N, C-alpha and C positions, 0 to 999 in steps of 0.2 A: 416369446418365453418368457416369477409370481410366488408371492411369499405370505405366509402367515405366521406361523411358529416355526422353529428349526426343523421340527420332524415333517412338516408339510412343505418344506422348500422345494424338495424334490417335485413333488407332484404338480408344482403351481407355476413353474418357471421355464415352461418349454415353448417359446415363441417360434419357430423357425420354418421356412428354408427357401429352397432353392427356386427362382424365376432367373431368367436372362432376357436380355434386351437384344435383339436382333440388329443389323444394320437398318439406316435409315431406308434403303432400298427394298427391304422385306416386304412382302407382301401384307397388305393391310387386312386386320380380321375381318370375316365376314359381318355385313350389318346384323342387327338384332331387329327383327320385325314382328315376329309373332309374339302373342301375348301370353305369357305363361298362365297355367291353371294351377291354382293353390288348393290343396287339399287338407282336411281336417282343421278348419276354420275354428278357433276359438275366440271369444270375446270377453274380457272379465273388467271389472270396474275396480280401480285401485285408488282408494280414498283413505283418509283418516290414517289408522295405524298399520296400513299396507299400500302405501303411495308408490308412485312410480320409481323414483329416484332410488332410495334406500330401503325399501318395502318397510317403512316405519321405524326402521333401526335406529337411525340417526349417527352422529359421529361416535358416540360413546359405544355403543354397541359393536360397529364396525371394528373399532379398535380393539375390542376384546378378544382374546386368543380363545375364547370359548364359543363354537358355533352356536347359532340360534337352534333350540332344542325340537326335537321330533316327539308329538305326545306319545306315539306308539313307533320306537325305534325301528322296527322292520317295516313299518306302513306309514310312512309320512304322507300327509295330504298335500294336495297340489299346491295350497298356498304355503304350506311348511317347508316343500322342496323347494319352491321359488324363493321364500325368504333365506334360505341357507344358501342358493346359488347367488343370489346378490350379494349376500356378505362374503362369499368365498370370491367372487369376482372383483369387488372393491379391494380387499386385500391383497390378491394376487396382482394388481397392476398399479396401486396409487401408493404413496408416501403418506399415510393418514396419522404419522406420529405427532404428539404435540409439539407445536413449532415449527414443524415441516411445511407449513404454509397452504396446505389444500383447505379451501373454504375460506381462508382469510387473505392470503397472497394471489391466490390464483383457485380457478374452479369454484363449483358451487356444491354443496350438500344441503339446500334448503329443500324440504317435502315438496313434493309436486303431484298434486291430485290429478288424475286423469283415467284413461282407459288404455287396455293392453289388447292387442289382437296379435295371434300367432297362427301358425300354419306350416304345412310341409311344401316345398317346391323342389322342382327337378330339373336340372340340367339335360338338354336333349341327347340321349344316348347313356346317360348314368344310371347304373344299377339302383344307386341309393338316394333318397332325397336328403336335401339339406335343410336346416331349420330356419325360418325367419319370422322375426317378431318386430311388431310397430308399437311405440309408446305415443299416446296423443295427450298432450296436456289438456285440462280443461280451459287454461287460458288461450289455446290456440285461435287465432285470428284469421279467418278465411278470407278477409280482406288484404291480409299481409302474410299468404300463405308461404310456409318454407319447410323444408325436409331435410334432416341430416342423416347421411347413409353411412354405415360402417360394418366393418367385417371384425370378428374377434381376433384378437392376438393370438399368436402361437395357434394352439388346436383346441383352445378353450370352447366352451359351452356358449349357448345363445346370448348370454349376458355379458361375455368376455370384453365388449367394448363400451359398457355403461358407464366406466370412470371416464371414459374419454368423450365419446359422442353424446352420452346421456346425460352427462354433467353439464356440457357446453350447450347441446342443442335444446333440451329441455328449460334451461334457465333461459333461453332466449324465445321461448314460446314456441318453439319448432317440434313437430311430429320428427321421431327419430325411428329408424329402420335399421335392423341388424339381421346379419346373417352368421350361421357358423361355418360359411364356405365349406360344406361336404366334410367336416372333420366333428369335433364338439365331445360333449361327455356322454353320448349314448352307448354306454358299454354294453357288452352281452356276455353273459355267463352261459358258456357253452355246456356246462355240467348241469345246472339248473334249467336251463333252457328259459332264460330269463333276461327282459331287457327293460326298455322304459317308454312309456306312452307318450302323447303329444303333451300332458301336463306335468310331464317329468316324474311322475310316479312309477315303480317298479310294478311288473307286470309279467305273465308268461303267456299272454295271448292278446289278441287284439291288433289295433293299427299301432304295432311298435314303431319307434323311429329308425331302429336299425335291427335287422336281421341277417346275419352274414350266410352267404351261401355255403352248403355243406355242414351246418350248425350241428346237424343230427349225428354226424360221424366224427366230430372233432372234440377235445377237451380243452380246458382253459379260459381265458378271458381273450375277447374279441373285441376292437374299437373302431370306430368306423373310419379313421384317417389311415390306419395301417390295413384294414382288411375288407373295406367295401367293394373290392374289385374295381374300385375308379381310381383314376389319378386325380384328387380334387385340385391340386396345384394349377393344372392346367386350365381349371374354369375359374380361377379365383375371380377375375373380372367378371364374368358371367354371373357368379353367385351374387357379387356386390350389386350388380344391374338387376337382378330379380328381386333384390331386398329394395330396391327403390320402386320397381313395379307393382311390388306389394303394398309399398307405404302409398302409393297414388290410389290403389285400389281400396285401400283400408281409409283413407280420406273421403272418398268417393261415398262410401258406406257411412261413414261417421258423420257426415256433412252432406247429404244428398241435396240439399236445396242449393249449394255451391257448387256442386259437380257440373262437369269434369275436372278432376284435378289431374294436369299434365304438366311436363317437363317445361313446356312453354308458359305456364301461368303459374308456376311454383318454384320458387327458389330452392335450388338444391345443390347441396355441399356433401362431398364426400371426405371422410376422413377415418384414420386408424394407425396403429402403432404395429410394428415388427411385421407378423404375417398380415396384419389388418393394413399396414402401409403397403407392403407387397401387392395385396388386393386392391387398393386404390389406384397404384400404377398400372395394375393389370386393366382396371376400366377405363384408364384414359385411353387405353388403345382404340375401344369399340366406337365404331363410327356414330354419329347422331348427337344431336344435343342433349344428351341427357343430364350431365353435370355442369352445374355453373362455374364450380371450383372445386380443387381437390388439395387435400393436406395430407401428405405421406409422413410419418416419423418412424426413424430407423427402420426403413423396408428392407427386407430380404432379397431386393432384385439384384441380378447379376448381369453381365454384360456378355454377348455372344463373342467367341473366340478368345475368351479366358476361361481359367479354370471354373467350373460350376460351385455353388457354395457347398454341395455335398461333398466335393473333394478336400475342401477345407475342413469339414467336419469330420470326416472319418481320418485325416492326418491329425487333427487336434486331438480326436480320441486315442489314436495310437501314442503320440508323441507328447502331447502336453502335460501329463503326469511327470514324466521325466524333466521335461524342459523348465518347469516351475521351480525346481531345485537350483536351478541358476538364477532366480530372482530374488531380490531382495525384499524385506517388508510387504509382504503379501496381504492383501485385505483379509480380515477374518470375520466370519467364516469362510472355507473350512478351517477348523483348528488344526494348526500345524503339528501337534504331537500325534494327531489321528492320521494325518495325511503323509507324513514324511517316511515312514516305513513303507507305505503302500509304494509310494512314488519311487523308493530307493529301488524296490523289486523291480518296478518296470524299467527303470533304467538298466539294470542287470540283464532282464529279458531282451531289451532291445539291442543290448551288446551282444549277447550271445547269437541273435538272428543276424547281425551284421548290419543292423539299422542304424546305429550309432556309432561314433569311435569314443576312443578313451579308455584308459587304463582303471581309472577310477571313477565314483559316482560324479564328481565334479565336473571332469572332463566329458562324460558321457551327457550330462546335463546341457553343458554349453553346446555340445553337438547337437542335440535333440532342438534346443532353443533356436540355435542358428538357421535350421531347415525350416521352422515356422517363420522366422523373420525372411528368409529368402523366398517364401511362399508370399510375402505381401503383408503379413501381421506386423502392426507396430508394437513395440515393447509395452506401451500403456495397455493396449488391446491385450496383448499376451497376459500381462498383471491382471488384469480385470476378468479374464478367463479362468482365474482360479476358482471361483464358485462354480463354473459348469463342470469344471474337472473335479472338484472335490465331492459333487454328488453325481457324477459319472451320468450327466446330461447328455454328453456327447454320443456316447453309445446308443442311449435311448433315442435320440434323435435319428442318427444312424439307421437303427433298426426300423423304425418307424417309416422314414421315408423311402428308405429301400424298397421296402414292402408295397408302399404306394406307387412307386415309380413302376415298380415290376407289375402291379395290379395283383399280388399275391392274396391268395385267401387265409385266413386262419389256419395254421398247422403247416403253411406251404413254404415258409421263409426259406432261401436256399442256403444260409449261413446257420441253420438249425436253431434259429433264435424262436422264442415263444413267450407267451405271458400267462399268468396264474395267478388266482388269488393265493394270498399268504396265510398260511395256518397259524396257529397260535405261537409256535415256535419261529416263525418269520419265513419257513421255508414253503415252496409250493403246497398247496392243499385245498380243499374246499372253502368257498366264499360263505361267511354267516349270512343270514337275511338281514340282520343290522349293518353288517358292512357294505353289503349290496346297495342297501337303500340309499347311502350316502353318494353313491359314484356320480350320479346326474349332477347334484348340487355341487360338488366338491373336486370331481375328477379333473385335470387339468388337460385331458384329451391325447396325452401321451404319457403312459405309465413309464416308470413304476411310481408308485404313491398311491395312498388312499385304500390300501390293502392290497394292491395289485403290484406284482413282482415280475421283474423280466428274467428271464430262464434262458441262460445260455446253454445249449445243446453240445457245446464244443468242451465244456469244463468237466464232463463226466470222465471217470478213469484215473488211475493213479498217476500216469504218463500224460494227462492232458496239456495241451500247449497252451498258456496263458495267452498267445496272441493269436491264436487261429481264428478266432470269430472276428476280430479286430483286422486281421488282414483279407479275411473273407469279405467283409463290409467294403473294406478298402478298393479290393478288385473288382467290385461290381460296378464302381465307377469309372474304371481304367483298364479292365481286362478285355479279353475276346471272346469268353464264354457265352452259351446262350443266354443265361442268366445275366450277363453283363450287358448283353446287347439289349435285353429286355428291360432292364434298369435306365440304360443310357437312351433309350427310345422314350422312357416316361420322362426324363429330365428334358429331352429336346421338345417333347410334346409341352413342357412348361414354358418354354422358351418366350418371352414378351417381346412385343414389338413396340415400335417408337410410338409415343403418345400422338395423338391426333392433334392438329393445330388449333389455336384459338382459345382452350381451355386454361385459365390460370392453375398453375401447379407449385406447391411450397413444399419441398423437401427439407426435413430435419433429420439432423442425425448428431450423435455424440460421438467425438473422437476418441475415446476411451472404450469404446463399444466392444466387448469380449466376445460376444455371442454371434452377432451380426456385422462383422467388421467394416467400418466405413469404407477402408482403403479397398475392400474386396466388393462393394456393393454401391453404394450412393456416389462415391468418387468416380465410378465407372460409368454409372448409369446418367448423372446429369450431363456431362459433356456430350454423350452419344445422342441423348433426346433433344439436346440444343443444336445439335448439328442437323436433326431431322426437322428443325422448326419449332420445337416445343417452347412454350412459355412458362420457365422455371424459374423461381427464387430458391436460393440454397441457403440454408442456416447450420453451419457446424458449430458444434457447441463444445468448448474444452470441459476438462472434468466432468463428463456425463458418459455414465456406461447404459448397459441395456436395461436394467431393473430399478424402476423407481422405488420398487416395494423393499429392496434390498437396504434403502436409506433408513429402516426400521434398527439397523445394527449400527452402534455408535461409530465403529471403525470406517463403515461406509459412508456416512454422512460428514465425516472428517476430511474425505478424500473427494466426494462426488456431490452434484447437484442433480435434482430431478429433470427430466426431460419434457414433463408434461406441461409445466408452465409455457413452455415455447410453442407447444402444439395450440393451446389456448390463445396464446398472444397471435399466432400466425391466422388462425380461424377469425379471430377478432377483427384482424387487419384486412384480411379477405372480405370479410362481411361488410366491414366499411365501404370498401369499394365498391362492392354490389351493391349497396345502398346508395351511394353517393360516388359517382367515378372522380369528384374531385380527392377523393382520398386515395393516394397511391397505392398499388400492390406492394406487398414487401419487396425487397431487394434483397441481394445476398450480404451474408453476414457472418464473418468469424467471430463467434461470441467468447469473450472471455468472463465467465462468472466466477463468485466465490463461493466456496461449501461454506456450510453454517456451523459445521461441528456440533456445539452443543448448545449454541445460541438460538433464538427463532430465527427463521428465514426471513430477510426483508426483500422486498421487490428490487431494491438498488443492486442486491449482491447478485441478482439474475443477469443483469446487463442488457435486458431485453432490447432488440432493435427497435429505435424509435419510429413512431409513425411520422410519415410524411403527406403533407397536400401539395395539390399543384400551387396553391396560393403562395406556399411559402418555399418554395424550390428554388 
């Protein structure tokens, strides 16, 4: 789940949700044997002021709150759409503030000339394609061939992992392959009958990346994660594998004299955060020596036999606005003055519905808080969840994922939710061509945001129940209705299996993660995977929450450290081991870093686990 400026926080921070790991005895996933066919191949040269890593923007332009301009606001060129997408993806994932350490203490922002290849890929049986893209730096060495593979965090577009895999992989001279894993920012305007082409430019015809079924009879806005008719999460691992396979085909095309490039002769590393981390763990299940190692940051994977993460999300959407009134010293934003009246009203509504106990707001808040703690949420994660609560992310996530799990089309959501463009007054209306043109570049893949609003069909009428829609979303994961059975079947289809033996895996998670809580995900996944024989190192990081980009706010950098330095360190250590087995793989660590507050971040503050070698053990 991504931040630029406060008005864009909502649209950029949605990484989530539910996968599950089954018992070790679960049937192994079927092996992947067929070579996928990739469509709509595009190759572009990226050098000079339009290179691979920052599209020529550099650190100063990436830090700017002003998006790179379109020469014609309603009709951006492909290069302009790409440049803005890269700007948005960097700002949504990384802490780029002065003194934050990116480019100095960890990570790289150095310009990388090279070539870029993109295409559409399709999972067997899927109704809609997913995007794949490969960046090949000019300094790629075919004699030391390597490929880093990543899936976007959250539901972001194709560049959604550039701050993680791109920054690390291109700096190491590796090709980098990406997938949007069946989600992404290919929104479709059902009123204007307009979507996006392979190059990211808006269009009303041609080989669009997404055209929802029934588009002619529906109004509003559709987007792939919610309205594709697929359940993309069920195939996250396959999406990542197809990105790897596309990467190998790209290298065959880019260096025909050195072909074939295969997993046997090309070093491969899978890496990702949030949903991208979940995709990495799902890829770990697939039989075959596709990956040499995998690094998953704050993955959203759950364990079979425990409540799926969807259950927590719907509970948080219902209870957290009230529960946070029982917490002191919440991080800002959201601003307390704006949130308190709304959260107080939620407590009163929950009391009237019999969901919480207490005769006053204080007692009601404590009752809601205790229910979340009883569900397994830590007090620190609850406090960090204030951001997601203040910007109504829980509800947006629940609507999107329930739609995907149930494979509902646009206009079919069983809880009467839909999405629309926002008119000039912020109410549902028609999208302007200028607003529509920004969606591919800046959309988070889960509205609201970027001129798209979530419409609650339950809120109409004088006597509308403010909890009706939330209770409906919750019942989809727990009830026995036909729709609930349909959604639960989708959750079950996304259940993860134990990873195959032999591939080194590093899992990294912040103890204060308020969006994908460690206690409900990694803490459950790692022991079960080890029981199945997996080779896993587990780094738990104190004072780390889910969104590095939130450290742009002074109150957040006073409390928290970024998680990406640990991703880069783990990839370094794994890579060193693959290069020379005398370097040991990472070991388990409980990491105790110190937030930087207003001072520049120093590497010593991060307490990154030391590298060990066999010679000094």
